[in-house]
Backbone as ProteinMPNN parsed JSONL, in Angstrom:
{"seq_chain_A": "MLESIKKYPILDIILGAILIILGILFVFILPDIGESIKNVAIGLMILLTVILLVYPGLKKRKSQLITGLLVLELIIGILVSAMFIFNDGGNPSLWIGLVIYVHGVVGLIGGYFSSKKQKMWVFFLSLLFVTVGVYIFASEMITNDMLLTILLILFLAPGLFFLVMGLFNIKKAKTKTSKEEQ", "coords_chain_A": {"N_chain_A": [[-36.432, -5.418, 58.016], [-36.131, -4.677, 61.085], [-36.201, -7.571, 61.553], [-33.879, -8.701, 61.4], [-32.032, -7.059, 62.964], [-32.785, -8.06, 65.277], [-32.283, -10.677, 64.438], [-29.04, -11.04, 65.395], [-27.546, -10.352, 68.076], [-25.528, -10.21, 69.552], [-24.052, -8.723, 67.904], [-25.398, -6.694, 67.281], [-25.482, -5.538, 69.868], [-22.457, -4.758, 69.81], [-22.268, -2.821, 68.062], [-23.557, -0.911, 68.375], [-22.349, -0.33, 70.786], [-20.387, 1.188, 69.978], [-20.925, 2.947, 68.367], [-21.605, 4.696, 70.576], [-19.061, 5.219, 71.693], [-17.724, 6.356, 69.507], [-19.065, 8.363, 69.331], [-19.067, 9.936, 71.57], [-16.188, 10.368, 71.177], [-15.738, 11.868, 69.282], [-17.396, 13.888, 69.95], [-15.962, 15.108, 72.486], [-13.675, 14.41, 73.138], [-11.751, 14.277, 70.852], [-12.633, 17.01, 69.237], [-11.729, 18.044, 67.098], [-11.343, 16.188, 65.055], [-14.195, 15.739, 65.076], [-15.338, 17.884, 64.357], [-14.425, 18.107, 61.311], [-16.171, 15.955, 60.486], [-18.589, 16.546, 60.877], [-19.979, 18.089, 59.307], [-20.574, 15.965, 57.279], [-21.761, 14.23, 58.463], [-24.386, 16.015, 59.295], [-25.045, 16.665, 56.536], [-26.096, 14.295, 55.585], [-27.989, 13.662, 57.362], [-29.192, 15.599, 56.298], [-30.082, 14.654, 54.182], [-31.37, 11.98, 54.356], [-33.429, 12.595, 55.897], [-35.032, 14.328, 54.366], [-35.469, 12.409, 52.26], [-36.427, 10.389, 53.635], [-38.86, 12.074, 54.089], [-40.145, 13.051, 51.768], [-40.103, 11.045, 49.728], [-42.151, 8.565, 50.596], [-44.54, 10.446, 49.395], [-44.177, 10.914, 46.692], [-44.518, 8.284, 45.914], [-47.128, 7.986, 45.711], [-50.38, 8.1, 44.119], [-50.472, 11.232, 42.636], [-51.43, 14.811, 41.326], [-50.054, 15.871, 38.584], [-48.93, 18.579, 39.369], [-48.543, 18.322, 41.996], [-46.678, 16.226, 42.531], [-44.447, 17.089, 40.893], [-43.655, 19.215, 42.219], [-42.947, 17.866, 44.564], [-40.816, 16.663, 43.836], [-39.048, 19.136, 42.978], [-38.619, 19.306, 45.484], [-37.013, 17.155, 46.715], [-35.014, 17.387, 45.118], [-33.955, 19.907, 45.895], [-33.352, 19.537, 48.541], [-31.036, 17.623, 48.452], [-29.248, 18.813, 46.728], [-28.801, 20.874, 49.149], [-28.201, 18.641, 50.831], [-25.502, 18.06, 49.8], [-24.081, 19.91, 49.732], [-23.516, 20.225, 52.236], [-21.839, 17.928, 52.874], [-19.832, 17.809, 50.515], [-18.45, 19.968, 50.36], [-18.094, 23.123, 52.712], [-20.151, 23.75, 53.648], [-21.149, 26.366, 54.413], [-23.662, 28.742, 55.931], [-25.128, 27.016, 58.277], [-27.52, 27.512, 59.085], [-29.347, 28.818, 57.591], [-29.549, 27.194, 55.403], [-30.368, 24.98, 56.741], [-32.829, 26.143, 57.119], [-34.559, 26.614, 54.616], [-34.413, 23.998, 53.816], [-36.436, 23.43, 55.981], [-38.493, 24.894, 55.262], [-39.424, 24.446, 52.661], [-40.283, 22.246, 52.452], [-42.645, 22.702, 53.866], [-44.019, 24.554, 52.154], [-44.28, 23.098, 50.044], [-46.28, 21.061, 51.292], [-48.277, 22.962, 51.457], [-48.885, 24.158, 48.891], [-49.642, 21.535, 47.649], [-51.841, 20.648, 49.337], [-53.739, 22.493, 48.816], [-53.71, 22.45, 46.004], [-54.702, 19.454, 45.713], [-56.998, 17.001, 45.358], [-58.361, 15.755, 46.948], [-59.942, 16.501, 50.143], [-57.563, 18.283, 52.146], [-56.678, 17.701, 55.4], [-56.788, 19.083, 58.347], [-54.745, 19.26, 60.663], [-52.696, 18.793, 59.294], [-52.317, 20.678, 57.572], [-52.016, 22.79, 59.095], [-49.698, 21.745, 60.356], [-47.789, 21.948, 57.851], [-47.688, 25.108, 57.707], [-46.57, 24.78, 60.214], [-44.082, 24.328, 59.496], [-43.203, 25.876, 57.653], [-43.007, 28.099, 59.067], [-41.418, 27.997, 60.563], [-38.963, 27.106, 59.372], [-38.69, 29.507, 58.341], [-38.124, 31.155, 60.456], [-35.991, 29.864, 61.159], [-34.063, 30.003, 58.929], [-33.793, 33.014, 58.879], [-32.921, 34.323, 61.327], [-31.079, 33.071, 62.032], [-30.349, 30.911, 64.043], [-28.714, 28.031, 64.335], [-26.186, 27.41, 65.489], [-22.772, 26.273, 65.642], [-22.007, 25.484, 67.651], [-24.674, 24.304, 68.179], [-24.374, 22.046, 66.376], [-22.452, 20.227, 66.806], [-23.974, 19.337, 69.212], [-25.663, 17.839, 67.867], [-24.41, 16.36, 66.035], [-23.778, 14.882, 68.43], [-25.606, 13.891, 68.849], [-26.312, 12.398, 66.213], [-24.878, 10.055, 66.78], [-25.266, 8.994, 69.409], [-28.258, 7.967, 69.507], [-28.568, 6.281, 67.426], [-26.752, 4.265, 68.394], [-28.197, 3.285, 70.814], [-30.044, 2.538, 70.45], [-29.447, 0.487, 68.984], [-27.572, -0.891, 70.575], [-29.622, -1.696, 73.26], [-31.996, -2.674, 71.779], [-29.669, -5.036, 70.946], [-29.64, -6.092, 73.892], [-31.85, -6.738, 74.335], [-32.873, -8.688, 72.916], [-30.648, -10.646, 73.359], [-31.557, -11.98, 75.746], [-33.677, -13.242, 74.697], [-32.794, -15.313, 72.932], [-31.081, -16.563, 74.886], [-32.979, -17.473, 76.38], [-34.499, -18.869, 74.441], [-32.451, -20.944, 73.242], [-32.139, -22.963, 75.639], [-34.663, -23.572, 76.273], [-34.98, -25.545, 73.884], [-32.91, -26.67, 74.554], [-33.474, -28.499, 76.016]], "CA_chain_A": [[-35.012, -4.89, 58.491], [-36.106, -5.16, 62.437], [-35.872, -9.371, 61.952], [-32.121, -8.762, 60.492], [-31.543, -6.548, 63.836], [-33.048, -9.846, 66.229], [-31.323, -12.028, 64.705], [-27.611, -10.757, 65.521], [-28.19, -9.601, 68.657], [-23.949, -9.61, 69.94], [-23.577, -7.836, 66.726], [-26.027, -5.207, 68.046], [-24.596, -4.982, 71.369], [-21.146, -4.283, 69.59], [-22.351, -1.686, 66.689], [-24.072, 0.062, 69.347], [-21.079, 0.242, 71.871], [-18.838, 1.193, 68.888], [-21.514, 4.229, 67.864], [-21.709, 5.364, 71.349], [-17.934, 5.639, 72.224], [-17.109, 7.341, 68.501], [-20.004, 9.943, 69.813], [-18.62, 10.493, 72.474], [-14.895, 10.205, 71.41], [-15.692, 13.122, 68.276], [-17.437, 15.088, 70.178], [-15.985, 15.427, 73.524], [-12.057, 13.764, 73.362], [-11.4, 14.705, 69.827], [-13.431, 17.508, 68.973], [-10.886, 18.656, 65.54], [-12.342, 14.834, 64.266], [-15.77, 16.193, 65.55], [-15.461, 19.311, 63.489], [-14.359, 17.519, 60.263], [-16.76, 14.829, 60.105], [-20.044, 17.109, 61.351], [-20.948, 18.448, 58.335], [-20.899, 15.389, 56.583], [-22.932, 13.697, 58.92], [-25.356, 16.922, 58.795], [-25.503, 16.265, 55.238], [-25.922, 12.918, 55.356], [-28.548, 13.614, 58.253], [-30.756, 16.121, 55.65], [-30.504, 13.626, 52.985], [-32.241, 10.953, 54.708], [-34.614, 13.253, 56.056], [-35.747, 14.592, 52.578], [-35.883, 11.139, 51.714], [-38.141, 10.219, 54.678], [-40.368, 12.6, 53.931], [-40.477, 13.308, 50.5], [-40.632, 9.187, 49.337], [-43.699, 8.353, 50.534], [-45.419, 10.512, 49.03], [-43.953, 10.403, 45.468], [-45.111, 6.521, 45.894], [-48.595, 7.562, 45.586], [-50.365, 8.694, 42.855], [-51.147, 12.497, 42.814], [-51.26, 15.405, 40.288], [-48.665, 16.328, 38.206], [-48.154, 19.518, 40.051], [-47.474, 17.562, 43.383], [-45.552, 15.118, 42.044], [-43.319, 18.116, 40.341], [-43.322, 20.162, 43.84], [-41.866, 16.645, 45.282], [-39.786, 16.251, 43.363], [-38.217, 19.921, 43.597], [-37.714, 19.333, 47.009], [-36.07, 16.267, 46.845], [-33.344, 17.863, 44.36], [-33.468, 21.021, 46.757], [-32.501, 18.646, 49.658], [-30.272, 16.567, 48.07], [-28.45, 19.781, 46.458], [-28.332, 21.253, 50.141], [-26.937, 18.151, 51.365], [-24.428, 17.624, 48.649], [-22.883, 21.153, 49.567], [-22.767, 19.924, 53.279], [-21.317, 16.5, 52.127], [-18.577, 17.276, 49.691], [-18.307, 21.539, 50.68], [-18.232, 23.451, 53.828], [-21.571, 23.889, 54.133], [-21.583, 27.68, 54.305], [-24.209, 29.275, 56.631], [-26.2, 26.25, 58.189], [-29.069, 28.247, 59.357], [-29.776, 29.331, 56.005], [-29.895, 25.82, 54.339], [-31.468, 23.655, 57.217], [-34.146, 26.639, 57.419], [-34.767, 26.241, 53.199], [-34.926, 22.693, 53.649], [-37.62, 23.338, 56.303], [-39.06, 26.175, 54.609], [-39.849, 24.024, 50.951], [-41.376, 21.306, 52.917], [-43.624, 23.151, 54.268], [-44.813, 25.235, 50.949], [-44.779, 21.938, 49.284], [-47.279, 20.477, 51.952], [-49.402, 24.087, 51.378], [-49.554, 23.861, 47.953], [-50.277, 20.145, 47.407], [-53.221, 20.673, 49.8], [-54.531, 23.137, 48.144], [-54.324, 21.484, 44.341], [-55.229, 18.467, 45.86], [-58.193, 16.403, 44.816], [-58.882, 15.214, 48.345], [-59.743, 17.578, 51.194], [-56.502, 18.291, 53.319], [-56.868, 17.512, 56.81], [-56.218, 20.39, 59.425], [-53.916, 18.938, 60.922], [-51.825, 18.367, 58.178], [-52.451, 22.319, 56.614], [-51.409, 23.305, 60.388], [-48.068, 21.072, 60.78], [-47.151, 22.336, 56.593], [-48.306, 26.026, 58.063], [-45.817, 25.466, 61.196], [-42.988, 23.996, 58.871], [-43.089, 27.168, 56.967], [-43.122, 29.464, 60.194], [-39.911, 27.239, 61.689], [-38.389, 27.262, 58.479], [-38.301, 30.926, 57.833], [-37.289, 31.744, 61.843], [-34.52, 29.177, 61.216], [-32.644, 30.657, 58.077], [-34.22, 34.414, 59.386], [-32.586, 34.454, 62.995], [-29.297, 32.554, 62.356], [-30.305, 30.402, 65.431], [-28.067, 27.064, 64.632], [-24.664, 27.655, 65.683], [-21.525, 25.332, 65.775], [-22.091, 23.885, 69.232], [-25.309, 23.048, 68.341], [-24.057, 21.369, 65.331], [-21.442, 19.426, 67.468], [-24.419, 18.307, 69.954], [-26.109, 17.54, 66.801], [-23.759, 15.319, 65.813], [-23.446, 13.732, 69.224], [-27.239, 12.99, 68.865], [-26.669, 11.27, 65.572], [-24.296, 8.994, 67.177], [-25.747, 8.125, 70.465], [-29.464, 7.606, 69.41], [-29.014, 4.806, 66.967], [-25.583, 3.776, 69.191], [-28.768, 3.09, 72.391], [-30.931, 1.94, 69.92], [-28.693, -0.793, 68.958], [-27.552, -1.632, 72.656], [-31.139, -1.846, 73.543], [-32.083, -4.341, 70.732], [-29.019, -6.327, 71.544], [-29.725, -7.065, 75.63], [-33.661, -7.408, 74.657], [-32.98, -9.951, 72.012], [-29.447, -11.501, 73.96], [-32.166, -12.518, 76.408], [-34.739, -14.105, 74.424], [-31.875, -15.414, 72.358], [-30.934, -17.593, 76.086], [-34.374, -18.948, 76.66], [-34.914, -20.262, 73.001], [-32.039, -22.254, 73.303], [-32.367, -23.347, 76.72], [-35.851, -24.48, 75.859], [-34.417, -26.055, 72.503], [-32.031, -28.2, 75.047], [-34.917, -29.196, 77.133]], "C_chain_A": [[-35.102, -5.142, 60.091], [-36.162, -6.789, 62.521], [-34.486, -8.894, 62.134], [-31.483, -8.004, 62.303], [-32.056, -7.549, 65.151], [-32.505, -10.444, 66.163], [-30.049, -12.139, 65.334], [-27.746, -10.202, 66.824], [-26.728, -9.335, 69.501], [-23.652, -8.779, 68.798], [-24.278, -6.732, 66.798], [-25.733, -4.493, 68.673], [-23.278, -4.097, 70.773], [-21.256, -3.02, 68.759], [-22.646, -0.595, 67.613], [-23.158, 0.737, 70.368], [-20.104, 1.094, 70.922], [-19.41, 2.889, 68.367], [-21.702, 5.358, 69.429], [-20.325, 6.097, 71.836], [-17.658, 6.346, 71.041], [-17.776, 8.359, 68.962], [-19.342, 10.552, 70.409], [-16.425, 11.1, 71.973], [-14.708, 11.73, 70.163], [-16.241, 14.23, 68.964], [-16.756, 16.134, 71.551], [-14.115, 15.262, 73.69], [-11.398, 14.511, 72.252], [-12.581, 15.991, 69.074], [-12.544, 18.327, 67.174], [-11.341, 17.37, 64.794], [-13.842, 15.562, 63.643], [-16.257, 17.092, 64.574], [-15.459, 18.592, 62.24], [-15.149, 16.549, 59.475], [-18.123, 15.663, 60.549], [-20.48, 17.482, 60.512], [-21.334, 17.487, 57.198], [-21.983, 14.569, 57.041], [-24.263, 14.382, 59.263], [-25.92, 16.667, 57.621], [-26.02, 15.362, 54.933], [-27.719, 12.502, 56.033], [-30.083, 14.352, 57.352], [-31.326, 15.261, 54.45], [-31.515, 12.573, 53.412], [-32.972, 11.158, 55.324], [-35.605, 13.786, 55.181], [-36.324, 13.358, 52.374], [-36.826, 10.431, 52.127], [-39.071, 10.881, 54.161], [-41.043, 13.012, 52.848], [-40.689, 11.42, 49.533], [-41.781, 8.7, 49.394], [-44.564, 9.156, 49.84], [-45.259, 11.294, 47.088], [-44.667, 8.911, 45.065], [-46.508, 6.969, 45.37], [-49.486, 8.483, 44.657], [-51.482, 9.995, 42.905], [-51.266, 13.068, 41.487], [-50.227, 15.552, 39.878], [-48.097, 17.316, 38.846], [-47.55, 19.381, 41.323], [-46.678, 16.965, 43.144], [-44.622, 16.161, 41.406], [-42.811, 19.014, 41.431], [-42.574, 18.936, 44.322], [-40.66, 16.659, 44.853], [-38.52, 17.422, 43.505], [-37.623, 19.71, 44.484], [-37.091, 18.445, 46.697], [-35.033, 17.063, 46.181], [-33.039, 19.186, 45.299], [-32.524, 20.524, 48.063], [-31.332, 17.681, 49.563], [-29.19, 17.69, 47.511], [-27.851, 19.975, 48.037], [-27.274, 20.202, 51.045], [-25.423, 18.137, 50.943], [-23.449, 18.892, 48.954], [-22.675, 20.628, 51.297], [-21.569, 18.858, 53.428], [-19.674, 16.703, 51.955], [-17.958, 19.123, 49.804], [-18.021, 22.048, 52.233], [-19.575, 23.562, 54.664], [-22.401, 25.126, 54.299], [-22.442, 28.221, 55.46], [-25.157, 27.877, 56.911], [-27.395, 26.475, 58.487], [-30.274, 28.701, 58.207], [-30.43, 28.257, 55.584], [-30.821, 24.68, 54.933], [-33.06, 24.408, 56.927], [-34.985, 26.407, 56.06], [-35.325, 25.034, 52.854], [-36.564, 22.706, 54.381], [-38.683, 23.413, 55.898], [-40.064, 25.199, 53.168], [-40.324, 23.136, 51.195], [-42.703, 21.489, 53.169], [-44.574, 24.223, 53.24], [-45.245, 24.274, 49.942], [-45.999, 21.613, 49.832], [-48.224, 21.154, 51.603], [-49.868, 23.796, 50.269], [-50.434, 22.833, 47.566], [-51.497, 20.215, 48.197], [-53.999, 21.407, 49.054], [-54.897, 22.915, 47.098], [-54.589, 20.399, 45.008], [-56.546, 17.825, 45.465], [-58.948, 16.203, 46.378], [-59.018, 16.924, 49.59], [-58.878, 17.314, 51.949], [-57.183, 18.356, 54.547], [-56.487, 18.67, 57.856], [-55.654, 20.177, 59.905], [-52.345, 19.312, 60.251], [-51.666, 19.877, 57.419], [-51.133, 23.2, 58.043], [-49.791, 22.957, 60.721], [-47.433, 21.751, 58.833], [-46.676, 24.067, 56.777], [-46.919, 26.438, 59.094], [-44.037, 25.135, 60.692], [-42.397, 25.018, 58.637], [-42.404, 28.029, 58.048], [-41.399, 29.164, 60.673], [-39.234, 27.923, 60.755], [-37.642, 28.576, 58.419], [-37.458, 31.836, 59.111], [-35.827, 30.652, 61.679], [-33.267, 30.371, 60.494], [-32.769, 32.047, 58.603], [-32.932, 34.793, 60.971], [-31.177, 33.835, 62.537], [-29.199, 31.268, 63.481], [-29.429, 29.005, 65.257], [-26.645, 27.403, 64.626], [-24.252, 26.235, 65.829], [-21.844, 24.533, 66.743], [-23.371, 23.277, 68.913], [-25.18, 22.3, 67.215], [-23.384, 20.013, 65.822], [-22.396, 18.589, 68.238], [-25.105, 17.406, 68.776], [-25.631, 15.998, 66.503], [-23.493, 13.967, 66.867], [-24.756, 12.976, 69.189], [-27.166, 11.753, 67.806], [-26.097, 9.896, 65.767], [-24.782, 8.086, 67.995], [-27.233, 7.882, 69.945], [-29.726, 6.593, 68.657], [-28.256, 3.697, 67.881], [-26.571, 2.971, 70.627], [-29.617, 2.483, 71.541], [-30.341, 0.274, 69.377], [-28.33, -1.823, 70.226], [-28.929, -2.546, 72.985], [-31.746, -2.993, 72.811], [-30.796, -5.099, 70.902], [-29.144, -6.968, 72.465], [-30.753, -6.939, 75.256], [-33.714, -8.318, 73.958], [-31.767, -11.037, 72.23], [-30.723, -12.437, 74.949], [-33.112, -13.64, 76.003], [-34.275, -15.058, 74.115], [-31.759, -17.066, 73.259], [-31.819, -18.079, 76.294], [-34.305, -19.585, 75.588], [-33.795, -21.407, 73.28], [-31.983, -22.685, 74.258], [-33.893, -23.924, 76.554], [-35.443, -25.698, 74.854], [-33.718, -27.394, 73.391], [-33.324, -28.806, 75.665], [-35.49, -30.112, 76.784]], "O_chain_A": [[-34.175, -5.82, 60.534], [-36.163, -7.262, 63.658], [-34.101, -8.74, 63.293], [-30.474, -8.533, 62.77], [-31.248, -7.542, 66.08], [-31.964, -11.047, 67.09], [-29.788, -13.224, 65.854], [-28.289, -9.114, 66.632], [-26.69, -8.282, 70.137], [-22.719, -8.006, 69.013], [-23.764, -5.706, 66.352], [-25.613, -3.274, 68.557], [-23.061, -2.95, 71.164], [-20.332, -2.207, 68.79], [-22.052, 0.483, 67.609], [-23.151, 1.917, 70.719], [-19.069, 1.592, 71.366], [-18.649, 3.811, 68.07], [-21.891, 6.571, 69.342], [-20.319, 7.248, 72.273], [-17.148, 7.397, 71.429], [-17.138, 9.407, 69.059], [-18.915, 11.651, 70.054], [-15.739, 11.992, 72.471], [-13.731, 12.479, 70.2], [-15.82, 15.371, 68.778], [-16.898, 17.349, 71.69], [-13.457, 16.053, 74.367], [-10.538, 15.341, 72.548], [-13.392, 15.513, 68.28], [-13.13, 19.077, 66.393], [-11.802, 17.646, 63.686], [-14.335, 15.798, 62.54], [-17.376, 17.068, 64.06], [-16.611, 18.335, 61.889], [-15.01, 16.286, 58.28], [-18.998, 14.806, 60.426], [-21.706, 17.379, 60.564], [-22.126, 17.814, 56.315], [-22.934, 14.217, 56.344], [-25.236, 13.671, 59.513], [-27.128, 16.451, 57.524], [-26.578, 15.417, 53.837], [-28.476, 11.626, 55.615], [-31.276, 14.071, 57.458], [-32.448, 15.17, 53.951], [-32.499, 12.386, 52.695], [-33.612, 10.174, 55.694], [-36.824, 13.668, 55.304], [-37.544, 13.207, 52.312], [-37.77, 9.931, 51.514], [-40.105, 10.342, 53.765], [-42.24, 13.299, 52.829], [-41.617, 11.068, 48.805], [-42.444, 8.4, 48.4], [-45.599, 8.548, 49.566], [-46.093, 11.984, 46.501], [-45.232, 8.637, 44.006], [-47.023, 6.223, 44.537], [-49.155, 9.663, 44.543], [-52.699, 9.972, 43.092], [-51.249, 12.325, 40.506], [-49.266, 15.414, 40.635], [-46.883, 17.249, 39.04], [-46.543, 19.934, 41.766], [-45.623, 17.244, 43.714], [-43.521, 15.642, 41.592], [-41.666, 19.463, 41.469], [-41.369, 19.137, 44.473], [-39.613, 16.666, 45.501], [-37.396, 17.132, 43.914], [-36.4, 19.796, 44.599], [-36.114, 18.917, 46.116], [-34.091, 17.395, 46.901], [-31.855, 19.497, 45.433], [-31.43, 20.934, 48.45], [-30.817, 17.085, 50.509], [-28.057, 17.426, 47.915], [-26.769, 19.478, 48.349], [-26.226, 20.456, 51.638], [-24.429, 18.194, 51.667], [-22.289, 18.943, 48.545], [-21.493, 20.664, 51.64], [-20.531, 19.059, 54.059], [-18.715, 16.258, 52.585], [-16.916, 19.363, 49.194], [-17.68, 21.136, 52.986], [-19.869, 23.482, 55.856], [-23.627, 25.226, 54.341], [-21.669, 28.157, 56.415], [-25.902, 27.527, 55.996], [-28.314, 25.713, 58.191], [-31.496, 28.824, 58.126], [-31.645, 28.228, 55.388], [-31.576, 23.879, 54.381], [-34.1, 23.812, 56.649], [-36.132, 26.002, 56.249], [-36.237, 24.801, 52.06], [-37.583, 22.278, 53.839], [-39.631, 22.628, 55.941], [-41.244, 25.427, 52.899], [-41.057, 22.738, 50.289], [-43.66, 20.778, 52.863], [-45.693, 24.608, 53.579], [-46.2, 24.406, 49.176], [-46.963, 21.777, 49.084], [-49.243, 20.523, 51.324], [-50.98, 23.274, 50.176], [-51.609, 22.978, 47.23], [-52.427, 19.713, 47.566], [-55.028, 20.896, 48.611], [-56.089, 23.013, 46.806], [-55.485, 20.265, 44.175], [-57.296, 18.758, 45.178], [-60.078, 16.6, 46.66], [-58.358, 17.96, 49.674], [-58.986, 16.275, 52.6], [-58.2, 19.032, 54.698], [-55.28, 18.89, 57.749], [-55.306, 21.308, 60.242], [-51.329, 19.882, 60.648], [-50.717, 20.01, 56.647], [-50.063, 23.805, 57.971], [-48.936, 23.704, 61.197], [-46.228, 21.985, 58.918], [-45.645, 24.472, 56.24], [-46.312, 27.509, 59.108], [-43.037, 25.54, 61.285], [-41.307, 25.31, 59.128], [-41.324, 28.585, 57.846], [-40.511, 29.95, 61.004], [-38.857, 29.078, 60.952], [-36.424, 28.759, 58.436], [-36.614, 32.725, 58.997], [-34.745, 30.927, 62.199], [-32.343, 31.067, 60.914], [-31.643, 32.466, 58.872], [-32.303, 35.84, 61.121], [-30.171, 34.445, 62.9], [-28.124, 30.726, 63.736], [-29.324, 28.593, 66.412], [-26.074, 27.664, 63.568], [-24.98, 25.268, 66.052], [-21.954, 23.308, 66.783], [-23.544, 22.081, 69.148], [-26.243, 21.71, 67.026], [-23.683, 18.913, 65.357], [-22.184, 17.377, 68.261], [-25.004, 16.185, 68.892], [-26.195, 14.915, 66.657], [-23.208, 12.794, 66.624], [-24.944, 11.784, 69.43], [-27.589, 10.616, 68.014], [-26.507, 8.864, 65.237], [-24.867, 6.876, 67.79], [-27.193, 6.712, 70.324], [-30.738, 5.914, 68.828], [-28.735, 2.596, 68.149], [-25.976, 2.221, 71.401], [-30.106, 1.534, 72.154], [-30.919, -0.807, 69.484], [-28.66, -2.945, 70.61], [-29.104, -3.763, 72.935], [-31.929, -4.109, 73.296], [-31.144, -6.27, 71.053], [-28.942, -8.182, 72.44], [-31.299, -7.035, 76.355], [-34.67, -9.059, 74.187], [-31.724, -12.076, 71.572], [-30.715, -13.655, 74.77], [-33.343, -14.662, 76.649], [-34.793, -16.063, 74.603], [-32.067, -18.183, 72.842], [-31.757, -19.296, 76.469], [-34.074, -20.794, 75.592], [-34.112, -22.575, 73.504], [-31.257, -23.6, 73.869], [-33.963, -25.103, 76.899], [-35.682, -26.843, 75.239], [-33.837, -28.596, 73.154], [-33.854, -29.862, 75.32], [-36.404, -30.567, 77.473]]}, "name": "protein", "num_of_chains": 1, "seq": "MLESIKKYPILDIILGAILIILGILFVFILPDIGESIKNVAIGLMILLTVILLVYPGLKKRKSQLITGLLVLELIIGILVSAMFIFNDGGNPSLWIGLVIYVHGVVGLIGGYFSSKKQKMWVFFLSLLFVTVGVYIFASEMITNDMLLTILLILFLAPGLFFLVMGLFNIKKAKTKTSKEEQ"}
């Protein structure tokens, strides 16, 4: 994937600039549109996060219990993201906290029943996920303003990435073409 990004630096610069402009536009200039796409963007972020966290664990050969727990975590993540994408989403603290909590519980149970000894940092990370997940859905700490900030980050982070990659690779493309001409 990184090679295809490096291949067309002008398109990367254009895509990065468009994402940055859309992020600023949706959050600061047209907040009504930002409010309407906020839940869709948050749902897609939850879906992507769950897939990135669970899919590598499903590829490894593990016991049926651990595989079943990972599939259950994937299903819960997909349902929560679908609630945000196709519906109002309800209380975002509850659902985002639930996804984080379930990931931590699956890590703790998987480590306990695994045939290999679990590393200490993985245990503490899973315990941290459980604690943070419970805190988020019990305290209702995620507010509407926070979700708008997350929406801004969802546009700015990839936009800056594409912009920087395009600017770095356009310099390399210019030096490569000038060397070929000589």
